[in-house]
C-alpha positions, 0 to 999 in steps of 0.5 A, a space after each residue: 286103558 283101565 276101561 279095557 282092563 275092566 272089559 277083559 276082567 269081566 270077560 275073564 270072570 265070566 269064563 267059568 265052565 258051562 259043563 262039568 266034564 270039560 267038554 266042547 261046551 266050555 271051549 265054545 263058551 270061552 270062544 264066545 266071550 273072547 269074540 264078544 270082548 274083541 268086538 266090544 273093545 273099540 266101542 266100549 265107553 271110555 269114561 262111563 261107569 255104568 249103564 246098558 253097555 255093561 250088559 253087552 258082554 254077556 248078551 253077545 256071549 250068550 248069543 254066540 254060544 247059543 247060536 247055530 252049532 256049525 258057526 264058530 263064534 269067531 266066524 260069526 259076521 258082525 252083520 249077523 250079530 246086529 241082525 239077531 240083536 235088532 229090536 223086535 216089534 209086536 207081531 213080527 215073525 221070528 224069535 226074540 233074543 231071549 227065545 233064541 238064547 233059551 232054545 240054543 241052550 236047551 239044544 246044548 243040553 243045559 237045564 236052565 232050572 238048575 243052580 249052575 252059573 250059566 243058569 244064574 246068568 240067564 235068569 239075571 239077564 232075563 228077569 224084568 226090572 223097573 226103569 232106573 233113572 234116579 239114584 236112591 237119594 233122588 238125583 237124576 242119573 246121566 242118560 248113559 247110566 239110566 236103564 229102561 224097564 225090561 230085561 238086562 238082556 234087552 237093554 244090552 242088545 239095544 246098546 250093542 245094536 246101536 253101537 255095532 251098527 254105527 261103528 262096524 256097519 257104517 264105518 270100517 269093516 271087521 
């Protein structure tokens, strides 16, 4: 139960306003976070304290928020989320997840160069990071707590793609 509280606490912490004027963008951001947390609840790890899954909430929320304007976040099918989060191979057509998010945010008139919380979140998730496999004292981390090199957005997307495919697409339907 504490794990679910942590998931929802994180969603609440991220539910800051994305627009100063209280516009529809704030409502869409809150709806995107709520949908992301609702989808993550059944697959959220119960006994792990860290790892790629911790970036899943902002990854899904940004995808839902930056998605097509005619789709409300709560109506986006899980299949579409899984497809959007599928790893891209070199030479494949289509935008990467980062390009999709950035284009959607630009379409909503967000300046990712400003000092807003949304801009800071995008910068944090898209910055390149070295792989983390050991603690500072040299001990190996458990495999679920290791992070591959790359961006946290990509790490979260890989975890969500795998978890949602296994839980939603091969199991019960949403």
